TIFITI-357435 format. One record per residue: x, y, z of N, C-alpha, C in turn; residue in one letter. Coordinates in nm, 2 decimals, decimal comma. Example, Ala and Ser with C-alpha at 12.3 -4.5 7.8 and 13.67 -1.06 7.14 Angstrom:
2
SITE     n.px     n.py     n.pz    ca.px    ca.py    ca.pz     c.px     c.py     c.pz   res
SITE     1,32    -0,57     0,78     1,23    -0,45     0,78     1,32    -0,33     0,78     A
SITE     1,28    -0,22     0,71     1,37    -0,11     0,71     1,29     0,00     0,79     S
REM end
This chain:
104
SITE     n.px     n.py     n.pz    ca.px    ca.py    ca.pz     c.px     c.py     c.pz   res
SITE    15,26    12,37    12,52    15,32    12,27    12,47    15,21    12,14    12,48     X
SITE    15,23    12,06    12,39    15,14    11,94    12,38    15,19    11,82    12,46     X
SITE    15,08    11,77    12,50    15,12    11,63    12,58    15,12    11,52    12,50     X
SITE    15,15    11,40    12,59    15,14    11,25    12,54    15,00    11,22    12,56     X
SITE    14,92    11,16    12,46    14,79    11,13    12,47    14,78    10,99    12,41     X
SITE    14,68    10,91    12,45    14,65    10,80    12,39    14,49    10,78    12,34     X
SITE    14,45    10,73    12,22    14,33    10,72    12,17    14,34    10,59    12,08     X
SITE    14,25    10,48    12,15    14,25    10,35    12,07    14,21    10,37    11,89     X
SITE    14,16    10,47    11,86    14,11    10,52    11,72    14,25    10,56    11,64     X
SITE    14,32    10,59    11,71    14,42    10,67    11,64    14,57    10,60    11,68     X
SITE    14,65    10,53    11,56    14,78    10,47    11,57    14,76    10,35    11,69     X
SITE    14,67    10,28    11,68    14,63    10,16    11,73    14,63    10,18    11,91     X
SITE    14,62    10,31    11,95    14,64    10,35    12,10    14,77    10,39    12,14     X
SITE    14,87    10,39    12,05    14,99    10,39    12,08    15,01    10,56    12,15     X
SITE    15,08    10,56    12,24    15,13    10,70    12,31    15,17    10,81    12,19     X
SITE    15,11    10,92    12,19    15,15    11,00    12,07    15,14    11,14    12,10     X
SITE    15,22    11,22    12,04    15,20    11,37    12,05    15,07    11,42    12,02     X
SITE    15,01    11,48    12,12    14,86    11,54    12,10    14,86    11,63    11,99     X
SITE    14,75    11,60    11,91    14,72    11,69    11,77    14,79    11,62    11,65     X
SITE    14,87    11,52    11,68    14,94    11,47    11,56    14,93    11,32    11,56     X
SITE    14,99    11,23    11,49    14,99    11,09    11,45    15,12    11,06    11,50     X
SITE    15,22    11,15    11,55    15,35    11,12    11,59    15,36    11,03    11,73     X
SITE    15,41    10,90    11,72    15,39    10,84    11,83    15,54    10,85    11,91     X
SITE    15,56    10,81    12,05    15,65    10,82    12,13    15,77    10,73    12,05     X
SITE    15,70    10,60    12,00    15,79    10,50    11,95    15,84    10,56    11,81     X
SITE    15,76    10,64    11,74    15,83    10,71    11,62    15,96    10,78    11,65     X
SITE    15,94    10,87    11,77    16,07    10,97    11,79    16,16    10,87    11,85     X
SITE    16,14    10,77    11,95    16,24    10,70    11,98    16,34    10,64    11,87     X
SITE    16,25    10,57    11,80    16,31    10,50    11,69    16,44    10,57    11,60     X
SITE    16,37    10,71    11,57    16,48    10,78    11,50    16,57    10,87    11,58     X
SITE    16,54    10,91    11,69    16,63    10,99    11,79    16,73    10,89    11,86     X
SITE    16,69    10,75    11,93    16,76    10,69    12,02    16,82    10,60    11,92     X
SITE    16,74    10,53    11,86    16,78    10,41    11,81    16,88    10,42    11,65     X
SITE    16,81    10,53    11,58    16,90    10,56    11,46    16,98    10,67    11,47     X
SITE    16,99    10,73    11,61    17,08    10,85    11,64    17,06    10,97    11,55     X
SITE    16,94    10,98    11,50    16,94    11,11    11,42    16,90    11,25    11,48     X
SITE    16,94    11,35    11,43    16,95    11,49    11,50    16,82    11,52    11,56     X
SITE    16,78    11,55    11,66    16,65    11,57    11,70    16,60    11,70    11,66     X
SITE    16,69    11,77    11,60    16,63    11,90    11,53    16,58    11,87    11,40     X
SITE    16,64    11,78    11,31    16,59    11,73    11,19    16,47    11,66    11,22     X
SITE    16,46    11,56    11,31    16,36    11,47    11,34    16,21    11,56    11,36     X
SITE    16,25    11,66    11,45    16,13    11,76    11,49    16,08    11,83    11,36     X
SITE    16,17    11,88    11,29    16,13    11,95    11,14    16,07    11,87    11,07     X
SITE    16,11    11,76    11,05    16,05    11,66    10,94    15,91    11,61    11,00     X
SITE    15,88    11,59    11,14    15,75    11,57    11,18    15,66    11,67    11,20     X
SITE    15,73    11,81    11,19    15,62    11,92    11,21    15,60    11,94    11,36     X
SITE    15,67    11,92    11,46    15,66    11,91    11,59    15,77    12,01    11,65     X
SITE    15,76    12,07    11,76    15,85    12,16    11,82    15,93    12,06    11,90     X
SITE    16,05    12,14    11,93    16,16    12,07    12,01    16,11    12,02    12,15     X
SITE    16,02    12,11    12,22    15,95    12,08    12,34    15,87    11,94    12,34     X
SITE    15,79    11,93    12,21    15,72    11,82    12,19    15,80    11,68    12,17     X
SITE    15,91    11,71    12,08    16,00    11,61    12,07    16,05    11,53    12,22     X
SITE    16,10    11,64    12,28    16,19    11,60    12,41    16,06    11,57    12,51     X
SITE    15,94    11,59    12,50    15,84    11,56    12,57    15,80    11,41    12,54     X
SITE    15,83    11,37    12,42    15,80    11,23    12,37    15,92    11,15    12,42     X
SITE    16,03    11,19    12,43    16,15    11,08    12,49    16,13    11,10    12,62     X
SITE    16,09    11,21    12,70    16,06    11,21    12,86    15,97    11,10    12,88     X
SITE    15,86    11,08    12,80    15,75    11,01    12,83    15,81    10,87    12,79     X
SITE    15,88    10,83    12,69    15,97    10,72    12,67    16,06    10,65    12,79     X
SITE    16,13    10,74    12,83    16,22    10,72    12,96    16,14    10,68    13,08     X
SITE    16,02    10,75    13,11    15,95    10,74    13,22    15,86    10,60    13,21     X
SITE    15,84    10,55    13,08    15,79    10,42    13,06    15,87    10,30    12,98     X
SITE    15,98    10,33    13,00    16,08    10,26    12,93    16,05    10,10    12,94     X
SITE    16,03    10,06    13,07    16,00     9,91    13,07    15,89     9,88    12,99     X
SITE    15,79     9,93    13,00    15,67     9,90    12,91    15,71     9,91    12,75     X
SITE    15,77     9,99    12,70    15,81    10,01    12,57    15,90     9,89    12,54     X
SITE    16,00     9,87    12,62    16,09     9,75    12,59    16,01     9,62    12,62     X
SITE    15,91     9,60    12,69    15,82     9,47    12,68    15,76     9,48    12,54     X
SITE    15,71     9,58    12,49    15,63     9,59    12,37    15,71     9,55    12,25     X
SITE    15,84     9,62    12,25    15,94     9,59    12,14    15,97     9,41    12,16     X
SITE    16,00     9,37    12,28    16,03     9,22    12,27    15,91     9,15    12,22     X
SITE    15,80     9,16    12,27    15,68     9,10    12,23    15,65     9,12    12,07     X
SITE    15,68     9,22    12,02    15,66     9,26    11,88    15,78     9,17    11,79     X
SITE    15,90     9,17    11,84    16,02     9,09    11,78    15,99     8,95    11,81     X
SITE    15,93     8,90    11,89    15,90     8,76    11,90    15,79     8,73    11,80     X
SITE    15,69     8,81    11,79    15,59     8,78    11,69    15,63     8,78    11,54     X
SITE    15,73     8,85    11,53    15,80     8,88    11,40    15,87     8,76    11,36     X
SITE    15,95     8,69    11,48    16,03     8,57    11,47    15,91     8,47    11,43     X
SITE    15,81     8,45    11,49    15,71     8,35    11,50    15,67     8,36    11,35     X
SITE    15,62     8,47    11,31    15,59     8,49    11,15    15,66     8,42    11,05     X
SITE    15,79     8,48    11,07    15,91     8,42    10,99    15,91     8,28    10,98     X
SITE    15,92     8,23    11,09    15,90     8,09    11,11    15,83     8,02    11,03     X
SITE    15,70     8,06    11,08    15,58     8,02    11,02    15,59     8,01    10,85     X
SITE    15,63     8,11    10,79    15,65     8,15    10,66    15,74     8,05    10,59     X
SITE    15,86     8,04    10,66    15,97     7,93    10,60    15,90     7,83    10,59     X
SITE    15,81     7,77    10,71    15,77     7,63    10,71    15,67     7,62    10,59     X
SITE    15,59     7,72    10,57    15,51     7,70    10,47    15,56     7,70    10,34     X
SITE    15,66     7,79    10,32    15,75     7,78    10,18    15,81     7,66    10,15     X
SITE    15,86     7,60    10,26    15,95     7,48    10,26    15,86     7,37    10,22     X
SITE    15,71     7,36    10,28    15,61     7,26    10,25    15,56     7,27    10,12     X
SITE    15,54     7,40    10,08    15,49     7,41     9,95    15,60     7,38     9,84     X
SITE    15,72     7,39     9,84    15,82     7,36     9,78    15,86     7,22     9,77     X
SITE    15,84     7,14     9,89    15,82     7,00     9,90    15,73     6,94     9,80     X
SITE    15,62     7,01     9,80    15,49     6,94     9,72    15,54     6,97     9,57     X
SITE    15,59     7,09     9,54    15,59     7,11     9,40    15,74     7,04     9,37     X
SITE    15,83     7,00     9,44    15,94     6,93     9,38    15,89     6,80     9,38     X
SITE    15,81     6,73     9,42    15,76     6,59     9,41    15,70     6,55     9,28     X
SITE    15,73     6,45     9,20    15,67     6,46     9,06    15,51     6,41     9,10     X
SITE    15,45     6,44     9,00    15,31     6,39     9,01    15,30     6,24     8,99     X
SITE    15,17     6,19     9,03    15,16     6,05     8,99    15,17     6,00     8,86     X
SITE    15,11     6,10     8,75    15,13     6,06     8,61    15,28     6,08     8,58     X
SITE    15,36     6,15     8,64    15,51     6,18     8,57    15,58     6,03     8,64     X
SITE    15,53     5,99     8,76    15,61     5,87     8,81    15,58     5,74     8,74     X
SITE    15,48     5,74     8,65    15,44     5,62     8,59    15,53     5,58     8,47     X
REM end
């Protein structure tokens, strides 16, 4: 059975199934969040059921850390969306105003 490993050069250092690029978060999102069949997920990822359940066990052992990362990622996403909306609104405001030549 493979173990869960981390390497900063692979998948940004996310915990993953040894010998693969499949992260614990990949498995968690599909099996827990999306409620997909574990057998199907393991088959599509090309990992054994033991490796899949090992990834889930790792998730539950480190659940607080994963949940904190998810909260931080969600906040970063919201901040980026807000910044993008503000930029688009600003650009639309500039485009909507008549140029000095049109105003004369």
